[in-house]
C-alpha positions as CSV (number, residue, x, y, z in Angstrom):
1,M,289.3,234.2,142.3
2,K,288.9,234.1,138.5
3,L,285.9,235.9,137.0
4,S,284.8,232.7,135.3
5,R,284.4,231.0,138.7
6,I,282.3,233.9,140.0
7,F,279.9,233.4,137.2
8,K,279.8,229.6,137.7
9,T,279.0,229.9,141.4
10,K,276.4,232.7,141.0
11,K,272.9,231.3,141.1
12,A,270.9,232.1,138.0
13,T,267.5,233.5,138.8
14,K,264.7,233.2,136.3
15,K,262.4,236.2,136.0
16,L,258.8,235.1,136.1
17,V,256.8,236.9,133.4
18,K,253.0,237.1,133.5
19,F,252.0,238.8,130.3
20,V,253.7,238.9,126.9
21,A,252.9,240.4,123.5
22,G,254.3,240.5,120.0
23,D,256.9,237.7,119.8
24,L,255.3,234.9,121.7
25,N,258.3,232.7,121.1
26,N,260.3,235.0,123.5
27,P,258.3,234.7,126.7
28,E,261.1,236.2,128.9
29,I,260.2,239.7,127.9
30,E,257.1,241.0,129.7
31,F,254.9,243.5,127.8
32,N,255.3,247.0,129.2
33,Y,252.3,249.3,128.9
34,G,254.1,252.1,130.7
35,K,252.1,254.1,133.3
36,I,248.8,254.9,131.6
37,F,245.1,255.1,132.3
38,E,241.9,255.6,130.4
39,Q,238.7,256.9,132.0
40,S,235.1,256.1,131.2
41,D,231.9,257.4,132.9
42,N,232.0,255.1,135.9
43,S,235.5,253.5,135.9
44,I,239.2,253.9,135.2
45,K,241.2,251.3,133.3
46,I,244.8,251.4,134.5
47,A,247.8,249.8,132.7
48,T,250.6,249.1,135.1
49,S,253.5,246.8,134.2
50,K,255.0,246.5,137.7
51,N,254.2,247.0,141.3
52,Q,250.5,246.2,140.8
53,I,249.9,245.2,144.4
54,E,251.5,248.5,145.6
55,L,249.1,250.4,143.3
56,L,246.1,248.4,144.5
57,S,247.0,249.2,148.1
58,D,247.3,252.9,147.2
59,L,243.9,252.8,145.5
60,L,242.3,251.2,148.6
61,N,242.8,254.5,150.4
62,D,239.8,255.8,148.4
63,L,237.6,252.9,149.5
64,E,235.9,252.3,152.9
65,P,236.2,249.0,154.7
66,P,235.1,246.3,155.3
67,F,236.4,244.5,152.1
68,Y,236.2,241.2,150.4
69,I,238.2,239.5,147.7
70,L,236.9,237.5,144.8
71,Y,239.8,235.3,143.7
72,V,238.9,234.2,140.1
73,L,240.9,231.1,139.1
74,V,240.6,230.7,135.3
75,V,243.5,228.3,134.8
76,S,244.9,225.7,137.1
77,R,248.2,224.0,136.5
78,I,247.6,221.5,139.4
79,G,244.0,220.4,138.8
80,Q,242.2,222.8,141.2
81,K,238.6,223.6,140.7
82,L,238.2,226.7,138.5
83,G,235.8,229.3,139.8
84,R,235.2,232.4,141.8
85,Y,236.5,232.1,145.3
86,Q,234.9,234.6,147.7
87,S,236.9,235.4,150.9
88,P,235.5,236.1,154.3
89,I,235.3,239.8,155.2
90,F,238.5,241.8,155.8
91,E,237.5,244.4,158.5
92,T,240.5,246.7,157.8
93,K,242.7,247.8,155.0
94,K,245.7,246.6,157.1
95,E,244.3,243.0,157.1
96,L,243.7,243.1,153.4
97,T,247.1,244.6,152.4
98,K,248.8,241.9,154.6
99,F,247.0,239.2,152.5
100,L,247.8,241.0,149.2
101,N,251.5,241.3,150.1
102,Q,251.7,237.7,151.3
103,Y,250.7,236.6,147.7
104,R,252.3,239.6,145.9
105,K,254.8,237.5,143.9
106,Y,252.1,235.1,142.8
107,F,249.6,237.8,141.8
108,E,252.2,239.8,139.9
109,T,254.0,237.0,138.1
110,D,251.3,234.5,137.1
111,A,248.2,234.9,134.8
112,R,246.1,232.0,136.0
113,H,243.7,234.4,137.9
114,H,242.0,237.8,138.4
115,I,241.7,239.4,141.8
116,W,238.6,241.5,142.6
117,I,238.6,243.7,145.7
118,G,235.2,245.0,146.7
119,T,233.6,246.9,149.5
120,V,230.8,245.3,151.5
121,E,228.7,248.5,151.0
122,N,229.3,248.2,147.2
123,T,230.9,251.7,147.0
124,G,233.9,250.6,145.0
125,L,235.5,247.8,143.2
126,L,239.1,247.1,142.0
127,V,239.8,244.3,139.5
128,Y,243.4,243.3,138.8
129,D,243.2,241.1,135.8
130,Q,245.5,238.6,134.1
131,H,246.6,241.3,131.5
132,N,248.3,243.5,134.2
133,V,245.4,245.9,134.0
134,I,243.4,247.3,136.9
135,F,239.8,248.3,136.5
136,A,238.8,250.8,139.2
137,Y,235.1,251.5,139.9
138,G,233.7,253.9,142.4
139,N,235.1,257.4,143.2
140,V,236.7,258.0,139.7
141,E,237.8,261.5,140.5
142,N,239.8,260.4,143.6
143,Y,241.4,257.5,141.6
144,R,242.3,260.0,138.8
145,N,244.0,262.4,141.3
146,R,245.9,259.6,142.8
147,L,247.1,258.4,139.4
148,N,248.1,261.9,138.3
149,K,250.1,262.3,141.5
150,N,251.9,259.0,140.7
151,K,252.8,260.3,137.2
152,Y,250.4,258.2,135.2
153,K,249.4,259.6,131.8
154,E,245.9,259.5,130.3
155,Q,245.6,257.8,126.9
156,N,243.4,255.3,125.2
157,F,244.7,251.7,125.1
158,T,243.7,248.1,124.4
159,F,245.3,244.7,125.1
160,P,248.1,244.1,122.5
161,V,247.6,241.6,119.7
162,P,248.9,239.0,119.7
163,H,249.5,238.4,123.4
164,G,250.0,235.5,125.8
165,H,249.5,234.6,129.5
166,L,252.1,232.7,131.4
167,Y,251.5,230.2,134.3
168,H,254.7,229.1,136.1
169,E,255.4,225.8,137.9
170,E,257.3,227.9,140.5
171,N,253.9,229.4,141.5
172,D,252.0,226.2,141.9
173,K,252.8,226.2,145.6
174,Y,251.0,229.6,145.9
175,E,247.9,228.2,144.0
176,R,247.8,225.4,146.6
177,S,248.3,227.6,149.6
178,I,245.9,230.5,148.6
179,L,243.0,228.1,148.3
180,K,243.7,226.8,151.8
181,E,244.0,230.3,153.2
182,F,240.3,230.7,154.0
183,D,237.1,228.9,154.0
184,W,236.3,230.3,150.6
185,E,232.8,230.4,149.2
186,I,233.0,229.0,145.7
187,F,230.9,230.1,142.7
188,P,231.1,229.0,139.1
189,L,233.1,231.0,136.5
190,Q,231.0,233.5,134.5
191,E,231.2,233.8,130.8
192,N,233.0,237.2,131.0
193,D,235.7,235.9,133.4
194,I,237.8,234.7,130.4
195,Y,238.3,237.4,127.8
196,D,241.0,238.8,125.6
197,E,239.6,242.1,124.3
């Protein structure tokens, strides 16, 4: 078989990118922070350019169940109601990570939302936002040790300027299905749910 035929029959796959910076006319290149974090008094801001759900699942080891999710829909490509969607309780980490992995592709490749994971006892909170940044509240020292073990470096950082968020048609099916996943309790968006600083 000729090489040219191999290329013709190979299915092209489009990489879905969530967050871009710099040349906004070239949205195929995702902005890469590297593996860095910045600590404040009561939280750690973590920049992670890939495997965000894997990192969230790891950070969950420092929180005690039961958990809840606040799915914050800030943009809809298909006319869904914008708002804060609060899940029923997840009694175990296993239940929660199953849900996170079910929607992993959607969470990691689309910027129409933020995902908050909180504990019912209010002992910790993880916020994975549309800029590919995770804000971790709670046992900061444990989070820090976990990040160091995973070779994250401590340094100050901000969101790049200019930057852009991408919302993909391929992910519309996930927006539909996630809102049917539970009997969500819906609250209005808050002013600080949409930010770029």
